[in-house]
C-alpha positions as a Markdown table, in Angstrom:
| # | Residue | x | y | z |
|---|---|---|---|---|
| 1 | Met | 120.2 | 39.7 | 81.6 |
| 2 | Tyr | 120.0 | 40.9 | 85.1 |
| 3 | Arg | 117.1 | 43.2 | 84.4 |
| 4 | Leu | 114.9 | 40.5 | 83.0 |
| 5 | Ala | 115.7 | 38.2 | 85.9 |
| 6 | Tyr | 114.8 | 41.0 | 88.5 |
| 7 | Phe | 111.7 | 41.7 | 86.6 |
| 8 | Phe | 110.9 | 38.0 | 86.7 |
| 9 | Leu | 111.3 | 38.3 | 90.5 |
| 10 | Phe | 109.1 | 41.1 | 90.9 |
| 11 | Val | 106.4 | 39.4 | 89.0 |
| 12 | Val | 106.7 | 36.4 | 91.4 |
| 13 | Leu | 106.8 | 38.0 | 94.4 |
| 14 | Ala | 104.7 | 41.1 | 94.0 |
| 15 | Pro | 101.2 | 39.4 | 95.1 |
| 16 | Ala | 103.1 | 38.1 | 98.3 |
| 17 | Leu | 104.5 | 41.2 | 99.2 |
| 18 | Pro | 102.0 | 43.0 | 101.8 |
| 19 | Ala | 102.9 | 46.5 | 101.6 |
| 20 | Gln | 100.5 | 49.1 | 102.9 |
| 21 | Thr | 97.9 | 50.3 | 100.4 |
| 22 | Arg | 99.3 | 54.0 | 100.8 |
| 23 | Tyr | 102.7 | 53.1 | 100.0 |
| 24 | Asp | 101.7 | 51.1 | 96.7 |
| 25 | Gly | 102.1 | 54.3 | 94.8 |
| 26 | Gln | 105.5 | 55.0 | 96.1 |
| 27 | Ile | 106.6 | 51.4 | 95.3 |
| 28 | Ala | 105.3 | 51.4 | 91.7 |
| 29 | Ala | 107.1 | 54.9 | 91.0 |
| 30 | Ile | 110.1 | 53.4 | 92.1 |
| 31 | Glu | 109.7 | 50.4 | 89.8 |
| 32 | Arg | 109.0 | 52.7 | 86.9 |
| 33 | Met | 112.4 | 54.4 | 87.7 |
| 34 | Leu | 114.2 | 51.2 | 87.4 |
| 35 | Gln | 112.6 | 50.4 | 84.2 |
| 36 | Gln | 113.6 | 53.9 | 82.9 |
| 37 | Gly | 117.2 | 53.6 | 84.0 |
| 38 | Lys | 117.0 | 56.3 | 86.8 |
| 39 | Tyr | 119.0 | 54.3 | 89.2 |
| 40 | Ala | 120.3 | 56.9 | 91.4 |
| 41 | Thr | 116.8 | 58.3 | 92.2 |
| 42 | Ala | 115.5 | 55.1 | 92.7 |
| 43 | Gly | 118.1 | 54.1 | 95.3 |
| 44 | Ala | 117.4 | 57.5 | 97.0 |
| 45 | Gln | 113.6 | 56.7 | 97.0 |
| 46 | Ser | 114.2 | 53.1 | 98.1 |
| 47 | Glu | 116.2 | 54.5 | 101.2 |
| 48 | Ala | 113.4 | 57.1 | 102.0 |
| 49 | Leu | 111.0 | 53.8 | 102.1 |
| 50 | Ile | 113.3 | 52.0 | 104.3 |
| 51 | Gln | 113.1 | 54.9 | 106.7 |
| 52 | Glu | 109.5 | 55.3 | 106.3 |
| 53 | Gly | 109.2 | 51.4 | 107.1 |
| 54 | Gln | 111.3 | 51.7 | 110.2 |
| 55 | Gln | 109.5 | 54.9 | 111.5 |
| 56 | Gln | 106.1 | 53.3 | 110.8 |
| 57 | Gln | 107.2 | 49.9 | 112.4 |
| 58 | Leu | 106.1 | 48.4 | 109.1 |
| 59 | Pro | 108.5 | 45.4 | 108.5 |
| 60 | Asn | 107.2 | 44.5 | 105.2 |
| 61 | Val | 107.6 | 48.0 | 103.8 |
| 62 | Glu | 111.0 | 48.1 | 104.8 |
| 63 | Ala | 112.0 | 44.7 | 103.4 |
| 64 | Tyr | 110.3 | 45.9 | 100.3 |
| 65 | Gly | 112.6 | 49.2 | 100.2 |
| 66 | Asn | 115.5 | 47.0 | 100.9 |
| 67 | Tyr | 114.8 | 44.9 | 97.8 |
| 68 | Leu | 114.3 | 47.9 | 95.8 |
| 69 | Arg | 117.7 | 49.3 | 97.0 |
| 70 | Gly | 119.5 | 46.1 | 96.2 |
| 71 | Arg | 117.9 | 46.1 | 92.7 |
| 72 | Ala | 119.0 | 49.8 | 92.3 |
| 73 | Leu | 122.6 | 49.1 | 93.2 |
| 74 | Leu | 123.1 | 45.8 | 91.1 |
| 75 | Glu | 121.1 | 46.9 | 88.0 |
| 76 | Asn | 123.0 | 50.0 | 87.9 |
| 77 | Pro | 125.9 | 49.4 | 85.2 |
| 78 | Ser | 128.0 | 52.4 | 86.6 |
| 79 | Ser | 128.0 | 50.7 | 90.1 |
| 80 | Thr | 131.5 | 50.0 | 91.8 |
| 81 | Ala | 132.3 | 46.7 | 93.6 |
| 82 | Asn | 131.6 | 47.9 | 96.8 |
| 83 | Gln | 128.2 | 49.3 | 95.8 |
| 84 | Arg | 127.3 | 46.0 | 94.1 |
| 85 | Ile | 128.4 | 44.1 | 97.4 |
| 86 | Ala | 126.0 | 46.7 | 99.3 |
| 87 | Gly | 123.5 | 45.5 | 96.9 |
| 88 | Val | 123.8 | 41.9 | 97.7 |
| 89 | Arg | 123.5 | 42.8 | 101.5 |
| 90 | Ala | 120.6 | 44.9 | 101.0 |
| 91 | Leu | 118.6 | 41.6 | 99.3 |
| 92 | Arg | 120.0 | 39.6 | 102.0 |
| 93 | Ile | 118.3 | 42.1 | 104.6 |
| 94 | Ala | 115.3 | 42.2 | 102.3 |
| 95 | Ser | 115.1 | 38.0 | 102.5 |
| 96 | Ala | 115.2 | 38.2 | 106.4 |
| 97 | Gly | 112.7 | 41.0 | 106.5 |
| 98 | Phe | 110.3 | 38.7 | 104.6 |
| 99 | Ser | 110.9 | 35.9 | 106.7 |
| 100 | Glu | 110.2 | 38.0 | 109.9 |
| 101 | Val | 106.8 | 38.7 | 108.8 |
| 102 | Gly | 106.2 | 35.5 | 107.3 |
| 103 | Leu | 106.5 | 35.5 | 103.7 |
| 104 | Thr | 108.4 | 32.5 | 103.5 |
| 105 | Ala | 108.2 | 31.9 | 99.9 |
| 106 | Ala | 109.4 | 35.5 | 99.0 |
| 107 | Ala | 112.3 | 35.2 | 101.4 |
| 108 | Asp | 113.2 | 31.8 | 99.7 |
| 109 | Ser | 112.9 | 33.1 | 96.4 |
| 110 | Val | 115.1 | 36.3 | 97.2 |
| 111 | Ala | 117.6 | 33.7 | 99.0 |
| 112 | Ala | 118.0 | 31.4 | 95.8 |
| 113 | Arg | 118.4 | 34.7 | 93.7 |
| 114 | Leu | 121.1 | 35.9 | 95.8 |
| 115 | Arg | 123.0 | 32.4 | 95.5 |
| 116 | Gln | 122.6 | 32.6 | 91.7 |
| 117 | Ile | 123.9 | 36.2 | 91.6 |
| 118 | Ala | 126.9 | 35.1 | 94.1 |
| 119 | Gly | 128.1 | 32.5 | 91.6 |
| 120 | Ala | 127.9 | 35.1 | 88.6 |
| 121 | Asp | 131.2 | 36.2 | 86.9 |
| 122 | Ser | 130.1 | 39.9 | 86.9 |
| 123 | Leu | 130.2 | 40.1 | 90.7 |
| 124 | Gly | 133.7 | 39.1 | 90.9 |
| 125 | Val | 134.4 | 41.1 | 94.1 |
| 126 | Val | 131.7 | 39.3 | 95.9 |
| 127 | Ser | 132.8 | 35.9 | 94.9 |
| 128 | Lys | 136.2 | 36.5 | 96.0 |
| 129 | Leu | 135.0 | 37.5 | 99.5 |
| 130 | Pro | 137.0 | 35.3 | 102.1 |
| 131 | Thr | 135.0 | 32.4 | 103.5 |
| 132 | Leu | 135.1 | 31.5 | 106.9 |
| 133 | Arg | 137.2 | 28.2 | 106.4 |
| 134 | Ser | 140.0 | 30.3 | 105.0 |
| 135 | Phe | 140.2 | 32.2 | 108.5 |
| 136 | Gly | 140.3 | 29.2 | 110.4 |
| 137 | Arg | 142.8 | 26.7 | 108.6 |
| 138 | Pro | 145.2 | 24.7 | 111.0 |
| 139 | Arg | 148.9 | 25.9 | 111.4 |
| 140 | Arg | 151.8 | 23.8 | 110.4 |
| 141 | Gln | 154.0 | 22.2 | 113.1 |
| 142 | Asn | 157.1 | 23.8 | 111.9 |
| 143 | Glu | 155.7 | 27.4 | 112.3 |
| 144 | Glu | 154.6 | 26.3 | 116.0 |
| 145 | Ala | 158.2 | 25.3 | 116.5 |
| 146 | Leu | 159.8 | 28.5 | 115.0 |
| 147 | Asp | 157.5 | 30.4 | 117.2 |
| 148 | Gln | 158.4 | 28.6 | 120.6 |
| 149 | Thr | 162.2 | 29.0 | 119.6 |
| 150 | Ala | 162.0 | 32.7 | 119.1 |
| 151 | Leu | 160.2 | 32.9 | 122.3 |
| 152 | Gly | 162.9 | 31.2 | 124.3 |
| 153 | Ala | 165.7 | 33.1 | 122.6 |
| 154 | Ile | 163.7 | 36.5 | 123.6 |
| 155 | Val | 163.3 | 35.1 | 127.2 |
| 156 | Ala | 167.0 | 34.2 | 127.6 |
| 157 | Leu | 168.2 | 37.7 | 126.4 |
| 158 | Gln | 166.0 | 39.6 | 128.9 |
| 159 | Asn | 167.3 | 37.3 | 131.7 |
| 160 | Gln | 171.1 | 38.1 | 130.4 |
| 161 | Glu | 170.2 | 41.9 | 130.5 |
| 162 | Ile | 168.7 | 41.8 | 133.9 |
| 163 | Glu | 171.8 | 39.8 | 135.3 |
| 164 | Ala | 174.2 | 42.2 | 133.8 |
| 165 | Leu | 172.7 | 45.3 | 135.5 |
| 166 | Thr | 174.2 | 46.4 | 138.9 |
| 167 | Asp | 172.4 | 47.4 | 141.9 |
| 168 | Thr | 172.6 | 50.9 | 141.4 |
| 169 | Gln | 171.3 | 50.5 | 137.9 |
| 170 | Leu | 168.5 | 48.6 | 139.4 |
| 171 | Arg | 167.8 | 51.2 | 142.1 |
| 172 | Gln | 167.7 | 53.5 | 138.9 |
| 173 | Leu | 165.6 | 51.3 | 137.1 |
| 174 | Leu | 163.1 | 50.9 | 140.2 |
| 175 | Arg | 163.2 | 54.7 | 140.5 |
| 176 | Ile | 162.4 | 55.2 | 136.9 |
| 177 | Gln | 159.8 | 52.5 | 137.0 |
| 178 | Gln | 158.5 | 54.2 | 140.2 |
| 179 | Gln | 158.3 | 57.7 | 138.4 |
| 180 | Asp | 156.9 | 56.2 | 135.5 |
| 181 | Met | 154.1 | 54.6 | 137.6 |
| 182 | Ser | 153.6 | 58.1 | 139.4 |
| 183 | Ile | 153.6 | 59.7 | 135.6 |
| 184 | Asp | 151.1 | 56.7 | 134.7 |
| 185 | Ser | 149.0 | 57.6 | 138.0 |
| 186 | Phe | 149.2 | 61.3 | 137.3 |
| 187 | Arg | 148.0 | 60.7 | 133.8 |
| 188 | Phe | 145.4 | 58.6 | 134.8 |
| 189 | Gln | 144.2 | 61.2 | 137.1 |
| 190 | Ala | 144.5 | 63.8 | 134.5 |
| 191 | Leu | 142.2 | 61.5 | 132.5 |
| 192 | Asn | 139.9 | 61.0 | 135.1 |
| 193 | Asp | 139.8 | 65.1 | 135.5 |
| 194 | Ser | 139.3 | 65.1 | 131.7 |
| 195 | Phe | 136.6 | 62.9 | 131.9 |
| 196 | Ala | 135.1 | 64.7 | 134.9 |
| 197 | Leu | 135.4 | 67.8 | 133.0 |
| 198 | Met | 133.6 | 66.3 | 129.8 |
| 199 | Gln | 130.7 | 65.2 | 132.4 |
| 200 | Gln | 130.5 | 68.8 | 133.6 |
| 201 | Asp | 130.7 | 70.2 | 130.0 |
| 202 | Met | 128.0 | 67.8 | 128.9 |
| 203 | Leu | 125.8 | 68.6 | 131.9 |
| 204 | Leu | 126.2 | 72.6 | 131.1 |
| 205 | Glu | 125.7 | 71.8 | 127.3 |
| 206 | Glu | 122.3 | 69.8 | 128.5 |
| 207 | Gln | 121.4 | 72.5 | 130.7 |
| 208 | Arg | 122.1 | 75.1 | 128.0 |
| 209 | Ala | 120.0 | 73.0 | 125.9 |
| 210 | Leu | 117.0 | 72.9 | 128.2 |
| 211 | Thr | 117.6 | 76.7 | 128.8 |
| 212 | Gln | 117.5 | 77.5 | 125.0 |
| 213 | Glu | 114.5 | 75.4 | 124.6 |
| 214 | Glu | 112.7 | 77.0 | 127.4 |
| 215 | Arg | 113.4 | 80.3 | 125.8 |
| 216 | Gln | 112.4 | 79.2 | 122.5 |
| 217 | Arg | 109.0 | 77.9 | 124.2 |
| 218 | Arg | 108.6 | 81.2 | 126.0 |
| 219 | Asn | 109.2 | 83.3 | 122.8 |
| 220 | Phe | 106.7 | 81.0 | 120.9 |
| 221 | Phe | 104.0 | 81.6 | 123.4 |
| 222 | Ile | 105.0 | 85.3 | 123.5 |
| 223 | Val | 104.5 | 85.5 | 119.7 |
| 224 | Leu | 101.4 | 83.1 | 119.9 |
| 225 | Ala | 99.9 | 85.6 | 122.4 |
| 226 | Leu | 100.7 | 88.8 | 120.2 |
| 227 | Gly | 99.4 | 87.0 | 117.3 |
| 228 | Val | 96.0 | 86.3 | 119.2 |
| 229 | Leu | 96.2 | 89.9 | 120.3 |
| 230 | Val | 96.6 | 91.4 | 116.8 |
| 231 | Ala | 93.6 | 88.9 | 115.4 |
| 232 | Leu | 91.5 | 90.0 | 118.4 |
| 233 | Ala | 92.5 | 93.6 | 117.5 |
| 234 | Leu | 91.8 | 93.0 | 113.8 |
| 235 | Leu | 88.5 | 91.5 | 114.4 |
| 236 | Tyr | 87.4 | 94.3 | 116.8 |
| 237 | Leu | 88.1 | 96.9 | 114.3 |
| 238 | Arg | 86.4 | 95.0 | 111.4 |
| 239 | Tyr | 83.6 | 94.4 | 114.0 |
| 240 | Arg | 83.5 | 98.2 | 114.5 |
| 241 | Ser | 83.9 | 99.2 | 111.0 |
| 242 | Ser | 80.9 | 96.9 | 110.3 |
| 243 | Gln | 78.7 | 98.4 | 113.0 |
| 244 | Arg | 79.7 | 101.9 | 111.5 |
| 245 | Phe | 78.7 | 100.7 | 108.1 |
| 246 | Gln | 75.5 | 99.2 | 109.2 |
| 247 | Ala | 74.6 | 102.4 | 111.0 |
| 248 | Leu | 75.2 | 104.3 | 108.0 |
| 249 | Leu | 73.3 | 101.7 | 105.7 |
| 250 | Arg | 70.5 | 102.0 | 108.2 |
| 251 | Glu | 70.5 | 105.9 | 108.1 |
| 252 | Lys | 70.7 | 106.0 | 104.4 |
| 253 | Asn | 67.7 | 103.3 | 104.3 |
| 254 | Arg | 65.6 | 105.5 | 106.6 |
| 255 | Arg | 66.3 | 108.6 | 104.5 |
| 256 | Ile | 65.5 | 106.9 | 101.1 |
| 257 | Gln | 62.2 | 105.5 | 102.9 |
| 258 | Glu | 61.4 | 108.8 | 103.9 |
| 259 | Glu | 62.0 | 110.3 | 100.7 |
| 260 | Gln | 60.1 | 107.5 | 99.1 |
| 261 | Lys | 57.3 | 108.1 | 101.6 |
| 262 | Arg | 57.2 | 112.0 | 101.0 |
| 263 | Ser | 57.4 | 111.1 | 97.2 |
| 264 | Asn | 54.5 | 108.8 | 97.6 |
| 265 | Asp | 52.3 | 111.1 | 99.6 |
| 266 | Leu | 53.1 | 113.9 | 97.3 |
| 267 | Leu | 51.9 | 111.7 | 94.3 |
| 268 | Leu | 48.9 | 110.7 | 96.3 |
| 269 | Asn | 48.1 | 114.1 | 97.0 |
| 270 | Ile | 48.2 | 114.9 | 93.3 |
| 271 | Leu | 46.6 | 111.5 | 92.0 |
| 272 | Pro | 44.1 | 108.9 | 93.4 |
| 273 | His | 45.6 | 106.1 | 95.0 |
| 274 | Ser | 44.7 | 103.5 | 92.2 |
| 275 | Val | 46.0 | 105.8 | 89.4 |
| 276 | Ala | 49.2 | 106.8 | 91.3 |
| 277 | Lys | 50.1 | 103.0 | 91.6 |
| 278 | Glu | 49.3 | 102.1 | 88.0 |
| 279 | Leu | 51.4 | 105.3 | 87.2 |
| 280 | Lys | 54.2 | 103.8 | 89.0 |
| 281 | Asp | 53.8 | 100.3 | 87.8 |
| 282 | Ser | 53.5 | 101.0 | 84.0 |
| 283 | Gly | 54.6 | 104.6 | 83.9 |
| 284 | Lys | 51.3 | 105.8 | 82.6 |
| 285 | Ala | 47.6 | 105.8 | 83.4 |
| 286 | Arg | 45.1 | 105.2 | 80.8 |
| 287 | Ala | 42.0 | 107.1 | 80.6 |
| 288 | Arg | 38.5 | 105.4 | 81.8 |
| 289 | Arg | 35.2 | 106.0 | 81.2 |
| 290 | Phe | 32.6 | 106.0 | 84.2 |
| 291 | Ala | 28.9 | 105.5 | 83.6 |
| 292 | Gly | 27.9 | 106.8 | 87.0 |
| 293 | Ala | 29.7 | 109.8 | 88.8 |
| 294 | Thr | 28.6 | 112.9 | 90.4 |
| 295 | Val | 30.5 | 116.3 | 89.4 |
| 296 | Phe | 30.7 | 119.1 | 92.2 |
| 297 | Phe | 31.5 | 122.6 | 91.4 |
| 298 | Ser | 31.8 | 125.6 | 93.9 |
| 299 | Asp | 32.5 | 129.4 | 93.3 |
| 300 | Phe | 33.0 | 132.3 | 95.8 |
| 301 | Val | 30.4 | 135.3 | 95.4 |
| 302 | Ala | 31.8 | 138.6 | 94.7 |
| 303 | Phe | 35.4 | 137.1 | 94.8 |
| 304 | Ser | 36.8 | 140.1 | 92.7 |
| 305 | Glu | 35.7 | 142.8 | 95.0 |
| 306 | Ile | 37.0 | 140.6 | 98.0 |
| 307 | Ala | 40.4 | 140.4 | 96.2 |
| 308 | Ala | 40.5 | 144.0 | 95.2 |
| 309 | Arg | 40.3 | 145.4 | 99.0 |
| 310 | Thr | 42.3 | 142.5 | 100.5 |
| 311 | Glu | 46.2 | 142.4 | 100.6 |
| 312 | Pro | 47.4 | 139.4 | 98.5 |
| 313 | Glu | 49.0 | 137.5 | 101.5 |
| 314 | Glu | 45.7 | 137.8 | 103.4 |
| 315 | Leu | 43.8 | 136.6 | 100.4 |
| 316 | Val | 46.1 | 133.5 | 100.1 |
| 317 | Arg | 45.6 | 132.8 | 103.8 |
| 318 | Met | 41.8 | 133.1 | 103.4 |
| 319 | Leu | 41.7 | 130.7 | 100.5 |
| 320 | Asp | 44.1 | 128.3 | 101.9 |
| 321 | Gly | 42.1 | 128.0 | 105.2 |
| 322 | Thr | 38.7 | 127.6 | 103.5 |
| 323 | Phe | 39.9 | 125.0 | 100.8 |
| 324 | Arg | 41.5 | 122.9 | 103.8 |
| 325 | Ala | 38.2 | 122.5 | 105.2 |
| 326 | Phe | 36.6 | 121.8 | 101.6 |
| 327 | Asp | 39.3 | 118.9 | 101.6 |
| 328 | Glu | 38.8 | 117.7 | 104.8 |
| 329 | Ile | 34.9 | 117.5 | 104.3 |
| 330 | Thr | 35.1 | 116.0 | 100.7 |
| 331 | Glu | 37.6 | 113.4 | 101.8 |
| 332 | Arg | 35.4 | 112.4 | 104.7 |
| 333 | His | 32.5 | 111.7 | 102.5 |
| 334 | Gly | 34.4 | 109.9 | 99.9 |
| 335 | Leu | 34.7 | 112.4 | 97.2 |
| 336 | Glu | 38.0 | 112.7 | 94.8 |
| 337 | Lys | 39.3 | 116.4 | 94.5 |
| 338 | Ile | 40.2 | 117.3 | 90.9 |
| 339 | Lys | 41.5 | 120.9 | 91.2 |
| 340 | Thr | 41.2 | 124.4 | 92.3 |
| 341 | Ile | 40.9 | 127.3 | 89.7 |
| 342 | Gly | 41.4 | 130.6 | 91.5 |
| 343 | Asp | 38.2 | 130.9 | 93.9 |
| 344 | Ala | 36.6 | 127.8 | 92.2 |
| 345 | Tyr | 36.6 | 124.2 | 93.7 |
| 346 | Met | 36.0 | 121.3 | 91.7 |
| 347 | Cys | 35.4 | 117.6 | 93.1 |
| 348 | Val | 33.8 | 114.2 | 91.8 |
| 349 | Cys | 32.5 | 111.1 | 93.5 |
| 350 | Gly | 32.4 | 107.7 | 91.9 |
| 351 | Val | 35.8 | 108.2 | 90.3 |
| 352 | Pro | 38.3 | 106.4 | 89.9 |
| 353 | Glu | 36.6 | 103.9 | 92.1 |
| 354 | Pro | 32.9 | 103.3 | 91.1 |
| 355 | Asp | 30.3 | 104.1 | 93.9 |
| 356 | Pro | 26.8 | 103.4 | 94.0 |
| 357 | Asp | 26.0 | 106.2 | 96.4 |
| 358 | His | 28.1 | 109.1 | 94.4 |
| 359 | Ala | 24.9 | 111.2 | 94.2 |
| 360 | Val | 24.0 | 111.1 | 98.2 |
| 361 | Lys | 27.7 | 111.6 | 99.2 |
| 362 | Thr | 28.2 | 114.5 | 96.9 |
| 363 | Val | 25.1 | 116.3 | 97.9 |
| 364 | Arg | 25.5 | 115.9 | 101.8 |
| 365 | Ala | 29.3 | 116.9 | 101.2 |
| 366 | Ala | 27.8 | 120.2 | 99.5 |
| 367 | Leu | 25.5 | 121.0 | 102.3 |
| 368 | Glu | 28.0 | 120.6 | 104.9 |
| 369 | Ile | 30.2 | 122.8 | 103.1 |
| 370 | Gln | 27.6 | 125.7 | 102.9 |
| 371 | Lys | 26.9 | 125.2 | 106.8 |
| 372 | Tyr | 30.9 | 125.5 | 107.3 |
| 373 | Leu | 30.7 | 128.8 | 105.4 |
| 374 | Glu | 27.6 | 130.0 | 106.9 |
| 375 | Arg | 28.9 | 129.3 | 110.3 |
| 376 | Glu | 32.7 | 130.3 | 110.1 |
| 377 | Gly | 33.6 | 130.9 | 106.6 |
| 378 | Glu | 34.9 | 134.2 | 105.1 |
| 379 | Phe | 33.4 | 133.7 | 101.9 |
| 380 | Thr | 29.9 | 133.0 | 100.5 |
| 381 | Ala | 29.6 | 130.1 | 97.6 |
| 382 | Arg | 27.2 | 129.0 | 95.1 |
| 383 | Ile | 27.3 | 125.1 | 94.4 |
| 384 | Gly | 26.4 | 123.1 | 91.2 |
| 385 | Ile | 26.2 | 119.5 | 91.2 |
| 386 | His | 25.2 | 117.2 | 88.2 |
| 387 | Ser | 25.1 | 113.3 | 87.7 |
| 388 | Gly | 26.2 | 111.5 | 84.4 |
| 389 | Glu | 28.8 | 109.9 | 82.5 |
| 390 | Val | 32.6 | 111.2 | 82.7 |
| 391 | Val | 35.8 | 110.4 | 81.3 |
| 392 | Ala | 38.8 | 110.4 | 83.7 |
| 393 | Gly | 42.7 | 110.4 | 83.4 |
| 394 | Val | 46.2 | 111.7 | 83.5 |
| 395 | Val | 47.1 | 114.1 | 80.9 |
| 396 | Gly | 50.5 | 115.6 | 79.9 |
| 397 | Gln | 54.2 | 114.5 | 80.5 |
| 398 | Lys | 54.9 | 116.8 | 83.2 |
| 399 | Lys | 53.4 | 118.0 | 86.4 |
| 400 | Phe | 50.9 | 115.1 | 85.9 |
| 401 | Ala | 47.1 | 116.1 | 86.8 |
| 402 | Tyr | 44.3 | 113.9 | 87.1 |
| 403 | Asp | 41.2 | 115.4 | 85.5 |
| 404 | Ile | 37.7 | 114.7 | 84.2 |
| 405 | Trp | 35.9 | 115.6 | 80.9 |
| 406 | Gly | 32.4 | 115.2 | 79.5 |
| 407 | Asp | 29.1 | 117.1 | 79.3 |
| 408 | Thr | 28.5 | 116.2 | 82.9 |
| 409 | Val | 31.3 | 118.4 | 84.0 |
| 410 | Asn | 30.1 | 121.3 | 81.8 |
| 411 | Gln | 26.4 | 121.0 | 83.1 |
| 412 | Ala | 27.8 | 120.8 | 86.6 |
| 413 | Ala | 29.6 | 124.1 | 86.0 |
| 414 | Arg | 26.4 | 125.8 | 84.4 |
| 415 | Leu | 24.5 | 124.8 | 87.3 |
| 416 | Glu | 27.0 | 126.2 | 89.8 |
| 417 | Ala | 26.6 | 129.6 | 87.7 |
| 418 | Ala | 23.0 | 129.7 | 87.5 |
| 419 | Gly | 22.7 | 129.0 | 91.4 |
| 420 | Thr | 22.1 | 130.9 | 94.5 |
| 421 | Ala | 24.4 | 132.0 | 97.0 |
| 422 | Gly | 24.4 | 129.9 | 100.2 |
| 423 | Glu | 22.3 | 127.1 | 98.2 |
| 424 | Val | 23.0 | 123.7 | 96.7 |
| 425 | Thr | 21.8 | 123.6 | 93.2 |
| 426 | Ile | 21.4 | 120.2 | 91.4 |
| 427 | Ser | 20.1 | 118.9 | 88.2 |
| 428 | Gln | 17.2 | 116.4 | 87.6 |
| 429 | Ala | 19.7 | 113.6 | 87.0 |
| 430 | Thr | 21.1 | 114.4 | 90.5 |
| 431 | Cys | 17.7 | 114.6 | 92.2 |
| 432 | Asn | 16.4 | 111.3 | 90.8 |
| 433 | Leu | 19.5 | 109.5 | 92.5 |
| 434 | Leu | 18.6 | 110.9 | 96.0 |
| 435 | Gly | 16.6 | 108.8 | 98.3 |
| 436 | Glu | 13.8 | 109.6 | 100.7 |
| 437 | His | 16.2 | 111.4 | 103.2 |
| 438 | Phe | 16.4 | 114.5 | 100.7 |
| 439 | Tyr | 13.9 | 117.2 | 99.6 |
| 440 | Cys | 14.3 | 118.7 | 96.0 |
| 441 | Glu | 12.6 | 122.0 | 95.2 |
| 442 | His | 12.2 | 122.8 | 91.8 |
| 443 | Thr | 13.4 | 126.4 | 91.1 |
| 444 | Gly | 13.0 | 126.9 | 87.3 |
| 445 | Thr | 14.8 | 126.5 | 84.3 |
| 446 | Phe | 17.8 | 128.5 | 82.8 |
| 447 | Glu | 19.4 | 128.5 | 79.4 |
| 448 | Ala | 22.6 | 127.0 | 79.6 |
| 449 | Lys | 25.4 | 127.8 | 77.2 |
| 450 | Asn | 26.0 | 125.1 | 74.4 |
| 451 | Ile | 23.4 | 122.9 | 76.3 |
| 452 | Gly | 20.1 | 124.2 | 76.1 |
| 453 | Val | 17.2 | 124.4 | 78.5 |
| 454 | Met | 18.1 | 123.0 | 82.1 |
| 455 | Asp | 16.0 | 122.4 | 85.1 |
| 456 | Arg | 17.3 | 123.3 | 88.5 |
| 457 | Tyr | 16.7 | 122.2 | 91.8 |
| 458 | Arg | 17.5 | 123.3 | 95.5 |
| 459 | Val | 18.1 | 120.5 | 97.7 |
| 460 | His | 17.5 | 120.1 | 101.4 |
| 461 | Glu | 18.2 | 117.1 | 103.7 |
| 462 | Lys | 15.4 | 116.1 | 105.9 |
| 463 | Gln | 15.4 | 116.3 | 109.2 |
| 464 | Leu | 15.0 | 112.9 | 111.1 |
| 465 | Ala | 12.0 | 112.9 | 113.6 |
């Protein structure tokens, strides 16, 4: 019955109780505890809510806490009489709190409910509390007369006892009273001394507390400083470690870049740039056909005789110096070196990038090579040049090599073999591609193996006036 009444009271009062928004969840949780019969837990949570309201100075929250605490004590079937009285007091405090914050309707409803509870039989202890009227009832006249008679008899007996005392007894009694007064004085003084000692102890305890607080504050700052130092040390160590790691990473990246550059340079030294890029991107380089290209072949005269009378190391040195000069000249004129076979040197122009001036550039490079050999070379060479269609590409799976194939290559080789030492021998096709800056002198025909009869020309570059 009381649970239904309290539930009705909560429904009526809930809209009028302005608890703080952040306490709504806590209040709702306590209400659920009361509905589930968890009265002890609800009472503890209600007391915590009362303390929160006092600390935060929220009278409405404190009043709501007293209201819930009163419900927890009154609705609990196992509550004692004193606990039920405490519950009634909590509801009275809640009613006063609601009145203080201006919730008059809520306060009147709680007060009316208190009057209803006070008249219930289940709260017999409360209904039996003494009222103010019972403490203030008038005394009867015979009782007052008896008190006056007894008081008069006591006074008379005391007077008879005093008259019966002798002077000596009076003096002794006086002396005893004086001693009692001295003892009382000593006791009073001892009490004052004890009070003073207590004050001193309190002062000492206060001083000790202040000293302890100061010591704790000092220890806290010492620990804080040590913590900051440790944190800074860790940050510094991490920074140094990061710096070392970055330095090692930069060194590794530099070495990797150097190795990559060395690999790229080596690859470019073996293959043309476009072919090397295609090979790196796709893993292979497809063969291509070039309609216009000029092939260059050179061979040293009497190389076998020179090799027979020269030490191998010296011969290699001579070849290296000569071919280095050939490389510099052909690269400067835009020719692509293909390979060297013994004392033979082979290059091409117009491959792998098409060049409309492939014949002119090749002839000029050949004439410059003959001038170099005549001026400071250690060999004499025959050079053959032919222009036409070639196929170029990379062959093999290991030790890649860029090479060219076709009849143009074979005819250039045949022209070199039929040429004259110190001269540049070209074909009719190459002669037709040269401009007015060159003079082509026909030197006859020859039988080329697997080709047939071929015309050959000696080429000279005209001197500008």
